[in-house]
ZADOTOR-956258 format. One record per residue (C-alpha): residue in three letters; x, y, z. Coordinates in steps of 0.001 Angstrom, whole numbers, plus 500000, padded with zeros to 6 digits. Layout:
<atoms>
ALAXYZ...
</atoms>
This chain:
<atoms>
MET505932492943496351ARG503809489973497325CYS501698491938499798ARG500298494422497277PRO496611493424497697HIS496934493492501478LEU498614496872501410ALA495829498511499409ALA493111496838501475LEU494664497907504760HIS495118501427503524ALA491452501626502532ALA489832499785505428TRP492153500507508330GLN492869504065507229ALA496482503416508150THR499098506050507534ILE501778505457504957GLY504313505257507780ASP502250502620509599LEU502061500462506487ALA505762500882505745GLU506603499731509248LEU504125496849509145PHE505512495472505874SER509147496446506555VAL509449498571503426SER510164502221502768ARG507434504846502562ALA508333505317498885THR507553501644498269VAL504161502022499914TYR503330505070497775ARG504472503235494635GLU502428500121495407LEU499304502135496203ALA499682503996492909ARG500006500684491050SER496918499342492813ARG494928502430491814ALA496127502088488202LEU495022498445488087VAL491583499335489401ALA491214502186486896THR491836499939483887
</atoms>
């Protein structure tokens, strides 16, 4: 997903719901959860 950095930033700054982000990026809620988990894992390493 090319929008991964934007997704994590919007989730943190905008405090958007998972549903809002899924709709904004035209992906499923599962995809949003997965991408946020990957972003957190990258930050933790």
